[in-house]
C-alpha positions, 0 to 999 in steps of 0.5 A, spaced: 767 728 308 775 729 310 779 733 306 787 734 307 791 739 304 798 741 304 801 748 302 808 748 298 810 755 296 803 758 298 800 753 293 794 749 297 794 742 294 789 737 296 792 730 297 786 726 301 779 726 299 775 721 303 767 720 304 766 717 311 759 714 313 760 713 320 755 709 325 752 711 332 758 710 337 763 708 332 770 710 332 774 711 326 782 711 325 785 714 319 792 715 318 795 719 313 802 721 311 804 729 312 811 730 312 810 737 311 811 744 314 804 746 313 798 742 312 790 742 313 785 738 314 777 739 313 772 735 316 765 736 314 760 733 318 752 733 316 746 728 318 741 727 323 747 726 328 751 732 326 750 736 333 752 729 337 759 728 333 766 729 335 772 729 332 779 729 335 786 729 331 793 727 333 799 727 330 805 722 330 812 722 330 817 718 326 816 712 331 809 712 331 808 716 338 803 721 339 805 728 338 801 733 342 803 739 338 799 736 333 793 735 336 786 737 335 781 735 341 773 736 341 773 740 348 779 744 345 775 746 339 769 748 343 773 753 346 776 756 340 769 756 337 767 760 343 773 765 342 771 766 335 
């Protein structure tokens, strides 16, 4: 399950809600527009391959180039989880 939220004036509003069924070794690319100061994406992963599933997220600028300031990659997520 993929959910995207934006936050305006302290109100968290759902604007993306999508159930994705992904096969082994499949790569899925999704694009959502978020011209906002605060946004959040929640990934809920389940099933037999839960422990073998990796997620990465990259932002893009106005001309479609990747923006490293808006990224989440699996190896960094593992580091964050260890710190928590």
